C-alpha positions in Angstrom: 36.7 -35.2 45.4 34.2 -37.3 43.4 31.2 -35.3 44.9 33.0 -32.2 43.9 33.4 -33.4 40.3 30.0 -34.5 40.1 28.9 -30.9 41.4 31.5 -29.3 38.7 30.0 -31.6 36.0 26.3 -30.6 36.6 27.1 -27.1 36.8 28.6 -27.5 33.4 25.4 -28.7 32.2 23.1 -26.0 33.6 23.4 -24.0 30.3 22.6 -27.4 28.1 19.6 -27.9 30.7 18.0 -24.4 29.9 15.3 -23.8 27.8 15.9 -21.2 25.0 12.8 -19.9 25.3 12.2 -18.7 28.9 16.3 -19.2 29.5 15.2 -21.3 32.7 15.8 -24.5 33.7 13.7 -27.3 32.0 10.2 -27.6 33.4 8.6 -30.9 31.5 11.2 -30.9 29.1 9.5 -32.0 25.6 11.6 -32.9 22.5 10.8 -31.7 18.9 11.2 -33.8 15.8 14.2 -31.8 14.9 16.1 -32.7 18.1 15.9 -29.3 20.4 14.2 -29.9 23.7 11.9 -27.1 24.9 9.7 -26.4 28.5 6.0 -28.0 27.7 4.5 -24.7 28.6 6.8 -22.3 26.8 6.6 -24.6 23.2 2.7 -24.6 23.6 2.3 -21.3 24.3 4.5 -20.2 21.1 2.4 -22.5 19.0 -0.6 -21.3 20.5 -3.4 -19.6 17.7 -1.5 -21.5 15.0 -3.1 -23.8 12.6 -0.3 -24.6 10.2 3.3 -23.3 10.0 4.6 -24.7 12.9 8.6 -24.4 13.0 11.1 -25.0 15.9 11.6 -21.7 17.8 15.6 -22.6 18.1 16.8 -23.5 14.4 13.3 -22.6 12.4 13.0 -26.0 10.8 9.3 -26.3 9.6 7.0 -29.2 10.3 4.3 -30.7 8.1 1.4 -31.0 10.9 1.6 -30.4 14.6 4.2 -32.8 16.2 3.0 -35.0 19.1 5.3 -33.9 22.2 6.5 -36.4 24.1 7.7 -36.1 27.5 11.5 -36.5 27.8 12.6 -38.6 30.9 15.7 -38.5 31.1 16.0 -34.7 30.9 13.6 -34.7 33.7 15.7 -36.8 35.8 19.0 -34.9 35.2 17.2 -31.2 35.8 15.5 -32.9 39.4 19.1 -33.9 40.4 20.8 -30.4 39.7 17.8 -28.8 41.2 18.4 -31.2 44.2 21.7 -30.0 44.4 21.1 -26.4 44.1 18.4 -26.5 46.6 21.2 -28.7 49.4 23.5 -25.9 48.5 20.8 -23.2 49.3 20.4 -24.9 52.7 23.9 -25.0 53.6 24.0 -21.2 52.9 21.1 -20.5 54.5 22.9 -22.4 58.1 25.9 -20.5 57.6 23.8 -17.5 57.9 22.5 -18.2 61.3 25.8 -19.3 62.3 28.2 -16.8 60.3 27.1 -13.9 58.7 30.6 -13.6 56.9 30.5 -17.0 55.2 26.8 -16.5 54.1 28.2 -13.1 52.5 31.2 -14.7 51.0 29.2 -17.8 49.1 26.4 -14.9 48.1 29.1 -12.8 46.5 31.2 -15.3 44.9 30.6 -14.2 41.3 31.1 -10.3 42.0 32.8 -8.0 44.4 30.9 -7.7 48.1 29.2 -4.6 48.9 31.0 -3.3 52.0 29.6 -2.2 55.6 29.0 1.5 55.8 30.4 1.1 59.3 33.4 -0.6 59.4 34.7 -0.3 55.6 35.8 -4.0 56.0 33.2 -6.9 56.1 31.3 -7.5 53.6 27.4 -6.2 54.0 24.6 -8.6 54.6 21.8 -6.3 54.2 20.7 -2.5 53.6 18.5 -0.2 55.7 16.7 1.6 53.5 15.6 3.8 56.4 19.5 4.8 57.2 20.4 4.5 53.4 23.4 2.5 54.4 24.5 -1.0 54.2 25.9 -3.3 57.6 27.5 -6.1 57.8 26.3 -9.1 60.5 28.0 -7.4 63.6 26.8 -4.0 63.0 23.3 -5.2 61.7 22.7 -6.8 65.4 21.3 -3.1 66.7 18.7 -3.1 64.2 17.7 -6.6 65.0 17.6 -6.7 68.6 17.0 -3.1 69.4 12.8 -2.1 69.3 14.3 1.6 68.4 15.1 0.0 64.7 12.1 -2.1 64.3 10.2 0.3 61.9 14.0 0.3 59.7 13.0 -1.0 56.3 16.1 -3.9 55.6 16.3 -5.6 52.1 19.1 -7.3 50.6 22.1 -5.8 49.9 21.6 -2.6 47.4 25.3 -1.9 45.3 24.4 1.6 44.8 21.9 3.4 47.2 22.6 6.7 45.2 20.1 5.2 42.2 17.5 5.3 44.9 18.1 8.7 46.2 16.7 12.0 44.4 19.7 13.4 43.0 18.1 17.2 44.1 16.9 16.3 47.7 19.6 13.3 48.3 16.4 11.4 49.5 14.9 7.9 48.9 12.4 7.8 46.4 9.1 7.2 48.0 6.6 8.1 45.2 5.9 7.7 41.5 4.6 10.5 39.2 2.9 8.8 36.5 2.4 12.2 34.3 6.2 12.4 34.2 6.8 8.8 34.6 9.7 9.3 36.9 10.3 8.1 40.7 10.3 11.3 43.3 11.1 11.8 47.1 8.6 13.2 49.4 10.3 16.9 48.8 9.5 16.5 45.0 5.8 16.4 45.7 5.5 20.0 46.0 6.9 20.3 42.6 4.3 17.5 41.0 1.4 19.1 43.3 -0.7 18.8 40.1 0.4 15.6 38.8 -1.1 12.1 39.6 1.5 10.8 42.0 1.1 7.2 44.3 3.5 5.1 46.6 6.0 2.9 44.7 4.3 0.0 45.7 1.2 0.9 44.5 2.4 2.3 41.4 4.1 -1.0 40.8 0.9 -3.0 41.2 -1.0 -0.8 38.9 2.1 -0.6 36.2 1.8 -4.7 36.5 -2.1 -4.5 35.9 -1.6 -2.6 33.0 1.2 -4.5 31.5 -0.7 -7.6 32.1 -3.7 -6.3 30.2 -1.8 -5.1 27.4 -0.1 -8.7 27.2 -3.6 -10.1 26.9 -4.5 -7.6 24.4 -1.1 -8.3 22.3 -1.8 -11.9 22.5 -5.2 -11.5 21.1 -3.7 -9.1 18.6 -1.1 -11.9 17.9 -4.1 -14.4 17.2 -5.7 -12.2 14.9 -2.5 -11.6 13.0 -2.0 -15.0 12.8 -5.8 -15.6 11.1 -5.1 -12.6 8.9 -2.1 -14.1 7.6 -3.8 -17.5 6.7 -6.7 -15.7 5.4 -3.9 -14.1 3.3 -2.9 -17.4 2.3 -6.0 -18.9 1.7 -6.8 -15.7 -1.2 -3.4 -16.5 -2.7 -3.9 -20.0 -3.2 -7.2 -19.2 -4.7 -6.1 -16.3 -7.3 -3.3 -19.2 -8.2 -6.5 -21.4 -8.7 -8.4 -18.7 -10.8 -5.4 -18.1 -13.1 -5.0 -22.0 -13.4 -8.4 -22.3 -14.3 -8.1 -19.1 -16.8 -5.0 -20.6 -18.7 -6.5 -24.1 -18.9 -9.7 -22.4 -20.8 -7.0 -20.6 -23.1 -5.4 -23.5 -23.4 -8.4 -25.5 -24.6 -9.4 -22.3 -27.0 -5.7 -22.5 -28.6 -5.8 -26.5 -29.1 -7.7 -26.3 -32.1 -5.9 -23.2 -33.5 -2.6 -24.2 -32.2 -0.5 -25.0 -35.4 -1.7 -21.8 -36.9 -1.0 -19.4 -33.6 1.0 -20.8 -31.5 3.2 -17.7 -30.8 0.0 -15.7 -30.0 -0.9 -18.3 -27.5 2.6 -18.0 -25.8 1.9 -14.4 -25.5 -1.3 -14.5 -23.8 -0.6 -17.3 -21.7 2.7 -14.9 -20.7 0.1 -12.1 -20.0 -1.8 -14.3 -17.7 1.1 -15.7 -16.0 2.5 -12.3 -15.4 -0.2 -11.0 -13.6 -0.7 -13.9 -11.6 2.9 -13.6 -10.2 2.3 -9.8 -10.0 -0.7 -10.7 -7.3 1.2 -13.8 -6.0 4.2 -11.4 -5.4 2.1 -8.8 -3.8 0.2 -11.7 -1.3 4.0 -12.8 -0.6 4.8 -9.2 0.3 1.7 -8.7 2.4 2.2 -11.9 4.4 5.8 -11.2 5.3 4.9 -8.1 6.6 2.4 -9.3 9.0 5.2 -12.1 9.7 7.3 -9.3 10.7 4.4 -7.6 12.7 3.7 -10.7 14.4 7.4 -11.1 15.3 7.3 -7.3 16.3 4.2 -8.2 18.6 6.3 -11.5 20.1 9.1 -9.4 20.8 7.0 -6.8 22.9 5.1 -9.5 24.5 8.9 -10.8 25.3 9.8 -7.7 26.7 6.8 -7.5 29.3 6.9 -10.8 30.6 10.6 -10.3 31.2 10.1 -6.5 33.0 7.2 -8.4 35.0 10.1 -10.7 36.5 12.3 -7.7 37.5 12.4 -7.7 41.1 14.2 -4.4 41.3 11.2 -1.2 41.9 13.3 1.2 40.0 14.4 -1.0 37.0 11.2 -2.3 36.8 9.2 1.0 36.6 11.9 2.2 34.1 11.1 -0.7 31.7 7.3 -0.5 32.6 7.3 3.2 31.6 9.0 2.2 28.3 7.1 -0.7 27.3 3.6 1.1 28.2 4.7 3.9 25.6 5.1 1.4 23.3 2.2 0.8 21.1 1.5 -1.8 17.9 -0.7 -1.4 14.8 -3.4 -4.2 14.4 -3.1 -6.4 11.5 -4.0 -4.4 8.0 -4.9 -6.9 4.5 -5.0 -4.7 1.8 -7.7 -5.8 -1.0 -5.4 -7.7 -3.8 -7.6 -8.6 -7.1 -6.7 -10.3 -10.0 -7.1 -8.0 -13.0 -10.1 -8.8 -14.8 -9.6 -6.8 -17.5 -6.0 -8.5 -18.3 -8.0 -11.9 -17.5 -10.9 -11.1 -19.7 -9.2 -9.6 -22.9 -6.7 -12.3 -23.1 -9.3 -15.0 -23.0 -11.5 -13.3 -25.1 -8.8 -12.5 -27.6 -8.2 -16.2 -28.0 -11.9 -16.7 -28.5 -12.0 -14.5 -31.1 -8.8 -15.7 -32.8 -10.3 -19.2 -32.8 -13.5 -18.0 -34.6 -11.7 -15.9 -37.5 -9.3 -18.7 -38.1 -12.2 -21.2 -38.4 -13.8 -18.7 -40.8 -11.1 -18.2 -42.6 -10.5 -22.1 -43.2 -14.0 -22.2 -43.8 -14.0 -19.9 -46.4 -10.6 -21.7 -47.9 -12.5 -24.9 -47.9 -15.4 -23.6 -49.9 -13.3 -21.9 -52.6 -11.5 -25.2 -52.9 -14.8 -26.9 -53.4 -16.0 -24.3 -56.0 -12.6 -24.4 -57.9 -12.6 -28.6 -58.3 -15.5 -28.9 -60.8 -13.8 -26.8 -63.2 -10.4 -28.3 -62.8 -11.6 -32.0 -63.3 -13.5 -31.7 -65.7 -11.2 -29.5 -67.9 -8.6 -32.1 -68.7 -11.6 -34.8 -70.2 -12.2 -31.8 -72.6 -9.1 -31.0 -73.8 -8.1 -34.5 -75.1 -10.2 -34.9 -78.1 -8.4 -31.3 -79.2 -4.8 -32.3 -79.0 -3.7 -30.1 -82.0 -5.8 -27.2 -80.8 -3.6 -27.3 -77.4 -0.2 -27.5 -79.4 -1.2 -24.4 -81.0 1.5 -21.9 -79.6 0.3 -18.9 -81.2 -2.6 -18.2 -79.2 -2.2 -16.0 -76.3 -3.5 -16.8 -72.2 -6.9 -15.4 -73.8 -7.2 -17.4 -76.5 -6.0 -20.5 -74.5 -8.6 -20.3 -72.3 -11.1 -19.9 -75.1 -10.3 -22.9 -76.7 -10.5 -24.8 -73.6 -14.1 -23.6 -72.8 -15.2 -24.5 -76.1 -15.2 -28.2 -75.7 -16.3 -27.8 -72.2 -19.6 -26.5 -73.5 -19.9 -28.7 -76.0 -19.7 -31.7 -73.4 -21.9 -30.2 -70.9 -24.8 -28.9 -73.8 -25.7 -31.9 -73.5 -27.2 -32.0 -70.0 -28.3 -28.8 -68.6 -27.7 -25.6 -71.5 -28.3 -23.1 -68.1 -25.4 -24.1 -66.3 -23.1 -24.2 -69.8 -24.2 -20.4 -70.0 -22.9 -19.7 -66.8 -19.9 -21.1 -67.1 -19.2 -19.7 -70.8 -20.0 -15.6 -68.8 -17.4 -16.9 -66.3 -15.1 -17.6 -69.2 -15.0 -14.4 -70.9 -15.2 -12.4 -67.5 -12.4 -14.0 -66.3 -9.4 -12.3 -69.1 -10.6 -8.6 -67.4 -10.3 -9.4 -63.5 -7.3 -6.9 -62.9 -8.4 -4.1 -64.6 -11.8 -4.5 -63.2 -10.2 -5.3 -59.6 -8.1 -2.1 -60.0 -11.0 0.3 -60.6 -13.2 -1.4 -57.8 -10.2 -0.8 -55.5 -10.3 2.9 -56.5 -13.7 3.1 -56.3 -13.8 1.6 -52.6 -10.8 3.9 -51.4 -12.9 7.0 -52.6 -16.2 5.7 -51.0 -14.5 5.5 -47.9 -13.1 8.6 -48.2 -16.7 10.1 -48.4 -17.7 8.6 -45.2 -18.2 10.7 -42.1 -16.6 9.6 -39.4 -19.9 8.5 -37.7 -19.6 5.7 -40.2 -16.3 4.9 -39.7 -16.8 4.3 -36.1 -18.8 1.1 -37.0 -15.3 -0.2 -37.8 -13.6 0.7 -34.3 -10.6 -0.8 -32.8 -9.7 -0.4 -29.3 -6.0 -0.7 -29.5 -3.6 -1.4 -26.5 0.3 -0.7 -26.6 2.4 -3.8 -26.7 5.0 -3.7 -23.2 7.2 -6.6 -25.3 8.4 -4.0 -28.0 8.6 -0.8 -25.9 11.7 1.1 -26.5 13.5 1.2 -23.0 12.7 4.7 -22.6 9.3 4.5 -23.5 6.5 4.6 -20.5 3.7 2.8 -21.0 0.3 4.0 -18.7 -3.5 4.4 -18.1 -3.4 0.3 -19.1 -1.2 0.4 -22.0 -2.8 3.3 -24.0 -0.7 6.5 -23.4 3.0 6.8 -24.4 5.7 8.8 -23.0 9.1 9.2 -22.7 11.1 9.6 -19.8 15.3 9.6 -19.7 15.1 8.7 -15.9 13.0 5.2 -16.5 15.2 2.3 -15.1 13.9 0.3 -18.6 12.1 -3.0 -19.4 13.2 -6.5 -19.4 15.3 -7.9 -22.5 12.5 -9.0 -25.1 13.8 -9.9 -28.4 10.9 -8.2 -29.9 11.9 -4.6 -28.2 13.2 -1.5 -30.4 16.6 -1.0 -29.5 17.5 2.4 -31.2 14.4 4.5 -31.9 11.4 5.3 -29.2 8.7 3.4 -30.9 6.3 1.0 -29.8 3.7 -1.2 -31.7 0.1 -2.1 -30.9 -0.5 -5.2 -29.2 -3.7 -6.1 -31.8 -2.6 -6.9 -35.2 -4.9 -6.9 -38.2 -4.7 -9.3 -41.5 -8.2 -9.0 -42.9 -11.1 -6.7 -42.7 -11.5 -2.7 -41.9 -10.3 -1.6 -38.6 -10.6 2.3 -37.8 -8.8 4.0 -34.6 -7.7 7.5 -33.0 -5.0 9.0 -31.7 -4.5 11.8 -29.4 -1.4 13.9 -30.3 0.3 17.3 -28.8 0.4 20.3 -30.9 4.1 21.1 -32.3 5.6 17.7 -30.7 8.5 15.4 -32.8 6.1 12.2 -33.4 4.8 9.7 -35.8 2.6 7.2 -36.4 1.2 4.6 -39.0 1.5 1.1 -39.2 3.8 -2.1 -40.1 4.6 -5.8 -40.4 5.5 -7.2 -37.3 8.8 -8.6 -39.1 10.3 -5.0 -39.3 13.5 -5.2 -37.7 14.1 -4.1 -34.3 17.7 -2.5 -34.3 19.7 -0.3 -36.7 18.9 2.3 -39.2 15.6 0.1 -40.9 14.0 -0.4 -37.7 12.7 3.6 -37.9 9.1 3.6 -38.6 9.0 4.8 -42.6 12.5 4.0 -43.1 12.0 0.8 -44.7 9.4 -1.1 -47.2 7.8 -2.7 -44.3 6.0 0.3 -42.6 3.9 3.5 -43.5 3.9 6.3 -41.4 3.0 10.4 -41.4 5.7 12.0 -39.0 5.5 15.6 -37.7 8.8 17.6 -36.8 7.5 20.9 -35.0 5.2 22.4 -37.9 6.6 20.3 -40.7 4.4 17.4 -41.8 5.8 14.5 -43.9 4.8 10.9 -45.2 7.4 8.0 -44.9 7.6 4.8 -47.0 10.7 2.7 -48.0 12.8 5.9 -46.5 11.1 8.0 -49.2 9.9 11.4 -47.5 6.9 13.0 -49.0 6.5 16.9 -47.6 2.7 17.5 -46.8 0.3 20.2 -46.1 0.5 21.0 -42.2 -2.6 20.6 -40.2 -3.7 22.0 -36.8 -5.8 19.0 -35.7 -4.7 16.9 -32.5 -6.5 13.8 -33.1 -5.6 11.8 -36.1 -8.0 8.8 -37.1 -6.4 6.0 -39.2 -8.4 3.6 -41.3 -6.8 0.2 -42.6 -8.4 -2.0 -45.3 -6.4 -4.9 -45.6 -8.4 -6.3 -48.2 -8.6 -3.2 -50.2 -4.7 -2.5 -49.6 -4.9 1.0 -48.4 -4.3 2.7 -45.1 -5.8 6.4 -44.8 -4.6 9.3 -42.4 -7.2 11.8 -41.3 -7.4 15.1 -39.6 -10.8 14.4 -37.1 -13.0 17.3 -36.6 -11.8 19.1 -39.9 -13.5 19.8 -42.8 -11.2 18.7 -45.6 -9.8 16.1 -43.0 -7.6 13.7 -45.5 -3.9 14.3 -44.5 -2.5 11.5 -46.5 -3.0 7.8 -48.1 -1.2 4.9 -48.7 -1.9 2.1 -51.1 -0.2 -1.1 -51.0 -0.9 -4.8 -51.7 -0.1 -6.1 -47.9 1.5 -9.4 -47.7 1.5 -9.6 -43.8 -0.6 -8.9 -40.7 -0.2 -5.1 -39.8 0.2 -3.6 -36.5 -0.2 -0.1 -35.3 3.1 1.6 -34.6 3.7 4.6 -32.8 6.6 6.8 -32.2 8.1 9.7 -30.1 11.1 11.7 -30.3 11.1 14.2 -27.4 10.7 13.7 -23.6 7.4 16.3 -23.6 5.7 14.7 -25.9 2.8 12.4 -25.4 0.9 10.0 -27.7 -2.5 8.6 -26.2 -5.0 6.0 -27.8 -8.3 7.2 -27.9 -11.1 4.8 -26.5 -13.4 4.1 -29.5 -17.3 2.8 -28.7 -18.0 0.3 -31.0 
């Protein structure tokens, strides 16, 4: 009874003592850090060719490095004990076969119903004769063993369904294999396969085994190449991250000098770099996952071939071999994925440009302050001796200025006469500054209206469209220089600067100083608008439409009608057939000019205003068939 209990206990442990890779009893079992056990050879084969990313095949736990595998001696003894009992049991059954065929048959088929003898139909069969195509018990098998007449008959272990080995057309056993059609055939079927390459089953099996082994070796090499490709992708991914990191550090260094003034601009540029890094990172992640799936597919095919090679049944093996031979896998392919150097360079270059502009403006401001300091510091002492004159309220501002300049001249006359004359001259010119400036502004505007396009190109600015301001139906293309409308577009991510109610978008560049010129290509007869606006213009509501507020200036096409808009005031304009429009912005001069490129009288309209904020190029489309494109300007 104790022996039976021990035997049943060991039998129950058989499932626990099975390797989850080869599904056989452990052979030299080893334990990985997560606690699972595997055959040493199975684990070595699974980790072959890997330089990193080692994981448990059962629970997928990952390890930092390749674990040091130690033999599990306790498991070894248990497996040996179980195998010893199985061997003893096998010897007993062999003895029973010599003594009593019925006992052997009963032991053999304890797990499933036995195959009965075709002669008596009562006793379980012990062997099958492929020549007689019948199964026999020990008693009826005796003639095959004793009589020389049956010496050439082919005996094999009992076959449950001999019909699977017979040709359904001729009711004869399969003897040959047609490699062209991938089927087993009998000798009579050879007539129908005269032109096909045929061979005996054993030879076909040997040939198929050789081909599968060769394919298994190829798959192993392919798996190693895929692993190396995955490692290369990871390396490139890390290199791209390092490149982005270095670029971000350079940009941080540039922005550190002007961070207090343009911190928001720095964040926008950093976001562009991060999005580019994320885009490349996600592409590499996707490629890595595809390569991982391919490796799993190859491993699955390897496992199927290895399982097929262990199949003892010729028919089933050839069926599996035929299916596996038709299965093919493609080589691992790693597409070229690179950082967008235009984004990287343009963001870095814009940071340098902004730094230079801010430095220049700060230096100019300091110089102006230094020039104004002598007048401010010397004027009060000059006014002290003339208190009565200061108290006269009858004088206007010009008279007061004269009174202040006279004592100044008296004080400085003892030192340098030339300096006194220059300051007197400056004092006389000061009251007439405003009308002179207005006249100069008109003269400046007229001079730009007379300039040909070739001269305006020296102020050329290459404008790109700002993704964060585009309405959800606006599609940006061609490196953010083309604008169109699509009602099926899924929309952009939320951003507080995005237009909510009108199909508008702003330029990425803004201008607060200097002269700038850009050109826009539009379609004839389209409903669109273009102009300039402050960055503080509303992003939703009626006042967010271009020209319908005090913060934007634009011209607008409605079929054949052309009009200008500012502060919700419309002014009808003469129509133009031009499809390329030039926009000239003079920040200090306080005007923006719209002109038809290529026409003789090219002026469309001009706005004059005192700009108090930085200006952004602005664009608007109404219909889905309309397109606006920014022209590339050769500076």
